[in-house]
C-alpha positions in Angstrom: 92.0 123.8 150.4 95.3 124.1 150.1 96.2 120.2 149.8 93.1 120.4 147.1 94.9 122.7 145.3 98.5 121.1 145.9 97.0 117.9 144.3 95.5 119.4 141.2 98.2 121.4 140.1 100.6 118.0 140.4 97.9 116.3 138.5 98.0 118.6 136.1 101.3 118.5 136.3 101.7 114.7 135.7 99.2 115.5 132.5 101.6 118.1 131.1 104.1 115.3 131.0 102.2 112.9 129.7 102.1 115.0 126.2 105.5 115.1 126.4 107.3 114.7 122.9 109.6 111.6 122.2 112.5 112.2 121.0 113.2 110.6 117.8 116.0 110.5 116.1 117.1 108.8 112.1 120.1 106.5 111.5 121.8 106.8 108.8 120.0 103.9 107.2 116.8 105.5 107.3 118.5 108.9 106.2 119.9 106.9 103.3 116.0 105.6 102.7 115.3 108.8 101.9 118.1 110.6 100.0 119.4 107.4 98.1 121.8 109.6 96.8 123.5 110.2 99.7 126.6 109.1 101.2 127.6 111.0 104.0 125.0 113.0 106.3 125.6 116.5 108.3 123.3 117.5 111.4 122.3 120.5 111.5 120.4 122.5 114.5 119.9 126.0 113.2 116.9 127.3 112.6 115.4 123.6 113.2 117.1 120.1 113.1 118.1 119.1 110.1 120.4 116.7 108.0 122.4 117.6 105.1 123.2 115.3 102.6 126.4 114.9 100.4 127.6 112.4 98.2 130.3 109.3 99.2 133.1 112.0 98.7 131.5 114.6 100.7 132.3 117.7 98.0 128.6 117.4 96.6 125.2 118.4 98.0 122.7 116.3 97.1 120.1 117.2 99.5 118.8 117.1 102.9 116.5 115.0 105.2 113.7 116.2 108.0 111.6 114.8 110.3 108.4 116.6 110.5 108.5 116.5 114.4 111.3 118.7 114.0 110.1 120.8 111.6 106.6 121.6 111.9 105.5 119.8 114.9 102.3 122.0 115.3 101.3 120.0 111.9 102.6 116.6 112.7 99.9 115.5 115.1 97.6 113.1 113.8 94.7 110.6 115.4 96.5 108.9 118.0 100.0 110.8 118.5 102.3 113.0 116.5 103.2 111.0 113.6 107.2 111.3 112.8 107.7 111.2 109.1 111.2 111.3 108.1 111.2 113.2 104.4 114.0 113.4 102.0 114.2 116.5 99.4 117.0 117.1 96.3 118.8 119.6 96.5 116.3 120.9 93.8 113.9 120.9 95.7 112.1 117.6 94.9 110.7 114.8 97.5 113.2 111.9 96.9 111.8 109.3 99.9 109.1 109.9 102.7 109.4 107.0 105.7 107.2 106.5 109.0 109.9 106.2 111.9 107.6 106.6 114.5 103.4 106.3 114.7 100.8 105.3 116.9 97.8 105.4 114.6 95.6 102.9 114.7 96.5 99.3 112.9 93.2 98.5 111.8 92.2 101.6 110.3 95.9 102.4 108.3 95.8 98.5 107.4 100.2 98.5 107.4 99.9 101.3 104.5 102.4 103.4 106.8 104.9 100.8 106.2 108.6 101.8 103.9 107.5 100.8 100.3 103.8 101.1 100.4 101.9 103.3 98.0 100.6 105.9 100.2 104.4 107.2 101.0 105.0 106.4 97.8 102.9 108.7 95.8 104.3 111.8 97.7 108.0 111.0 95.9 108.6 113.4 92.8 106.2 116.1 94.7 107.8 119.7 95.6 106.2 122.7 97.1 105.2 123.6 93.9 102.1 120.7 94.2 98.8 121.2 95.9 99.3 118.1 98.5 95.5 117.9 98.1 94.2 115.0 100.0 91.4 113.7 97.4 92.9 115.3 94.3 97.0 114.7 94.2 97.2 112.8 97.2 95.2 109.3 98.2 93.7 108.9 101.6 93.5 105.9 103.3 90.2 104.9 103.2 88.9 104.5 107.1 92.0 106.4 108.0 91.2 110.1 106.8 92.6 111.9 110.0 96.0 110.3 109.4 96.4 110.7 106.2 95.7 114.3 106.4 97.9 114.9 108.7 100.9 113.3 107.0 100.0 115.5 104.1 99.6 118.2 105.7 102.8 117.8 107.9 105.0 117.2 104.7 103.7 120.1 102.4 104.1 122.4 105.6 108.0 120.8 105.9 109.1 121.0 103.0 107.9 124.7 102.2 109.9 125.7 105.6 112.8 123.4 104.6 112.9 124.8 100.9 112.6 128.1 102.4 115.1 128.3 105.3 117.2 125.3 104.6 117.7 125.3 100.8 117.5 129.0 100.2 114.7 128.5 97.2 110.7 130.5 96.6 108.0 128.6 97.4 104.6 129.5 95.7 102.0 131.0 97.4 99.6 128.8 98.9 96.0 128.6 97.1 93.6 131.0 99.0 91.1 128.1 101.4 87.9 129.6 99.7 89.5 128.0 96.3 90.0 124.6 98.1 86.7 124.5 100.1 84.7 123.1 96.9 86.9 120.3 96.4 87.0 119.3 100.2 83.3 119.3 100.0 83.2 117.3 96.8 85.3 114.6 97.8 83.9 114.1 100.9 80.5 114.2 99.8 79.6 111.2 101.5 79.7 113.6 104.8 76.3 114.9 104.1 74.7 111.4 104.5 75.5 111.3 109.1 73.2 114.7 108.5 71.1 112.6 106.6 70.9 110.1 109.3 70.7 112.5 112.1 67.5 114.5 110.2 65.5 110.9 109.7 66.3 110.3 113.0 64.6 113.2 114.4 62.0 112.8 111.9 60.9 109.5 113.4 61.6 110.2 116.7 59.3 113.2 116.8 56.9 111.4 114.4 56.9 107.9 116.3 57.5 106.4 113.2 59.1 103.1 114.1 59.6 101.4 110.1 62.2 104.8 109.9 63.3 104.3 113.6 64.5 100.7 111.5 65.8 102.3 108.5 67.9 104.8 110.6 69.6 101.8 112.5 70.2 99.9 109.3 71.8 102.9 107.5 73.8 104.0 111.1 75.4 100.3 111.0 76.1 99.7 107.4 77.5 103.6 107.1 78.8 104.8 110.2 79.9 101.4 111.4 81.2 99.2 107.9 81.7 102.2 105.9 83.5 104.5 108.5 85.0 102.1 110.9 82.5 102.4 114.3 81.6 105.7 115.0 82.6 108.0 117.9 85.1 106.8 120.0 86.2 108.2 123.7 89.8 108.2 122.4 88.2 111.1 119.7 87.5 112.9 123.1 90.8 112.4 124.5 92.0 113.8 121.0 89.9 117.3 121.9 91.3 117.2 125.6 94.6 117.2 124.3 94.3 120.1 122.0 94.5 117.4 119.2 92.5 118.5 116.0 92.4 117.3 113.0 92.9 119.6 109.6 89.1 120.9 109.7 88.4 120.9 105.8 90.2 117.7 105.1 87.8 115.7 108.0 84.4 117.3 107.7 82.9 113.8 108.5 84.6 113.2 111.7 83.7 117.3 112.6 79.9 116.2 111.5 79.7 113.5 113.8 81.3 115.2 116.8 79.2 118.0 116.6 76.1 116.1 116.5 77.0 113.4 118.9 77.7 116.1 121.7 74.9 118.9 120.2 72.5 116.2 120.5 73.4 114.8 124.0 73.4 118.3 125.3 69.6 118.8 123.7 68.3 115.5 124.0 69.9 113.5 126.1 71.8 110.0 125.2 70.3 110.2 121.5 73.7 109.7 119.4 73.5 106.5 121.7 70.4 105.8 120.9 70.1 106.4 117.4 73.4 107.4 115.7 75.8 105.0 117.5 76.3 102.1 114.8 77.8 99.2 117.2 74.6 99.9 119.6 72.2 99.6 116.8 73.8 96.2 116.1 73.3 94.8 119.5 69.7 95.9 119.6 69.5 94.0 116.5 70.8 91.2 117.6 68.9 91.2 120.6 66.2 91.6 118.4 66.5 88.8 116.8 67.6 85.9 119.4 64.6 84.1 121.4 66.2 83.4 124.0 66.3 86.6 127.3 68.0 87.0 130.8 66.9 89.6 133.6 69.3 91.1 135.0 68.4 91.6 138.9 67.2 95.4 139.7 69.8 95.4 142.6 72.5 93.8 140.5 71.9 96.1 137.8 72.1 99.2 139.7 75.5 98.1 140.4 76.8 97.2 137.5 75.7 100.2 135.2 78.2 101.9 137.6 81.4 99.9 135.6 81.5 102.2 132.7 81.9 105.1 134.8 85.2 103.0 136.2 86.1 102.3 132.5 85.6 106.5 131.9 87.7 107.0 134.4 90.5 104.6 133.9 91.2 105.8 130.5 91.1 108.8 131.3 93.9 108.3 134.4 95.8 106.4 132.4 96.0 109.1 129.6 96.4 112.3 131.4 97.7 111.4 134.4 100.1 108.8 134.2 101.7 109.8 131.2 101.0 106.8 128.9 99.2 107.0 126.0 100.0 103.5 124.8 98.4 102.1 127.2 95.3 104.4 127.0 95.2 103.8 123.3 95.1 99.7 124.2 92.5 100.2 126.6 90.3 102.2 124.4 90.8 99.3 121.9 89.5 96.7 124.2 87.1 98.1 126.3 85.6 99.6 122.8 85.0 96.6 120.5 83.6 99.1 117.8 86.7 98.8 115.4 87.1 94.8 116.4 83.5 94.6 115.3 83.6 96.7 112.0 86.7 96.3 111.0 87.5 92.6 112.1 91.0 93.1 113.6 92.5 92.9 116.8 94.1 91.4 119.3 93.3 88.3 121.0 92.1 89.5 124.5 89.6 92.3 121.9 88.2 89.4 120.2 87.5 87.8 123.4 86.0 90.6 125.1 83.9 91.1 121.8 82.4 87.8 121.6 81.3 88.0 125.4 80.0 91.1 124.9 78.1 90.2 122.0 76.8 86.6 123.4 75.5 88.8 126.8 73.5 91.2 124.1 72.0 88.9 122.6 69.8 87.7 125.8 70.3 90.9 127.8 69.3 94.5 125.9 72.3 96.9 125.1 74.3 95.3 127.4 77.6 96.5 126.7 75.9 100.0 126.5 74.0 99.8 129.8 76.9 98.6 131.4 80.6 98.8 129.8 80.6 101.3 127.2 82.8 103.9 128.3 81.6 106.9 125.6 78.2 105.9 127.1 79.5 107.0 130.5 80.9 110.4 128.6 77.6 111.1 127.3 75.8 110.3 130.7 78.2 113.3 131.9 77.5 115.7 129.5 73.4 114.8 130.1 73.9 115.3 133.7 75.9 118.7 132.7 72.6 119.4 130.3 70.3 119.4 133.1 72.0 121.2 135.7 72.5 124.4 133.3 68.8 123.8 131.8 70.6 123.4 128.2 68.3 120.6 127.6 65.5 121.0 125.5 63.9 117.5 124.4 62.8 115.0 127.5 60.3 112.4 127.4 57.6 112.6 130.3 55.5 109.1 130.8 52.0 109.5 132.7 51.8 113.1 132.7 47.8 112.4 132.1 47.0 109.9 134.3 49.1 107.1 135.0 47.8 103.8 135.0 50.1 102.0 136.6 50.7 99.2 134.0 54.6 99.8 134.2 54.4 98.2 130.4 56.9 101.1 129.7 59.4 100.3 132.4 59.5 96.8 131.5 60.0 97.8 127.4 63.1 99.8 128.9 66.7 98.5 127.2 68.4 100.2 129.4 66.2 99.9 132.6 66.2 103.2 132.6 62.4 103.3 134.4 60.9 103.3 138.0 57.9 103.3 138.9 57.7 106.1 141.9 54.6 104.4 144.3 54.2 108.0 145.6 54.0 109.7 142.6 51.8 107.2 141.2 53.8 107.5 137.6 56.9 106.5 136.2 59.9 108.1 136.1 63.2 108.1 133.7 66.8 108.4 134.7 67.8 110.9 131.8 71.6 110.0 132.0 70.2 106.3 131.6 67.4 106.9 129.0 68.5 106.5 124.8 65.5 108.6 123.8 64.5 105.9 121.8 60.7 106.3 122.2 59.7 102.7 123.2 58.8 103.2 126.6 56.5 106.4 125.1 54.9 104.6 122.1 53.7 101.8 124.2 52.3 103.9 126.9 48.8 104.0 127.0 48.0 107.2 128.2 49.6 110.2 126.3 53.3 111.2 127.0 
């Protein structure tokens, strides 16, 4: 018992080390980029690290530079990690330059717009603490990278306000009450309601056994959640929650909606997200449906192959939390989850090879990736087990409750091979952690289910 506790303590300590912040120090060239008028910089540490800027003679104070990770570290978290943003202010408190010194955001989403001279960073030049810094208002976000855009804007505003007060000793306006901003945030992100509409239609289609409506939901999921918003939930979203790294709520209504729906539906109705709202799963289901060839995986091989997705999940979690290698964890996710490669058409050679292999096998084996490889599916499967053990789950599919004929039609129709005929009970049994709640087995069963 003591050894187990010691091992747990060591693992927690290692996880904490994995979260240790990297030290980023700007050089003179970086500082000159954000305060162009300056020629001399003096580093100060009180009340936080910042850099006073003077003209070339060193006699005239012209401004100050600071890193958001030094001044407002809690506000500097992006989607992947902290974003070290260097900001220059004039002596009057006007932003003179912005530069990203370190970030680990996903390139396929940020699209190079965090590089020097790009419009996203240039839009902050000329702003001061008197500006609202409203994403969707005076600050334009990067399409598909709302969390990253929001994090940078929030960190710059918070940093500027603090430097104005504690370094330049100038008064700043009071922040606008949150209740006055809610309508603005809802309106510029109004399309987030579509994910709720999709979830509602999916529930109606499931409850009414409406196959045409299911096809509409899958198409909407592929187009909206997939191509318009980058591919849906990722296992890295789960890691962010584990890191206690939450994006700004009002700036990320779509993300919070998707996370809530994914987790809540899984706890109440099994892997409903996987079967109805996952865009990559929907795309591979369509691909298999239009492909005339089929390959039947032997039953014994199927059982062992299904374990791979759990291995993938454990591997990512181990690297992220216990081997303190976030960069490697991000890389593993980018390869093992082909969502963004498929929907954003961006990825390295290995990612493209992996995607091509998955699509090829998905064409002949139904839901190949979902069945065998998906680490996010493994996470949801684990949630299903928790919901079963704690009796949270409220929605199930039960076959053969009114006298099974033994035809095994439902068993043969299951995309996930989650159904096995129990000879002793003389009825099919569904593995809840593998079932995607698509309802196909229920609809094909000749006996009321």
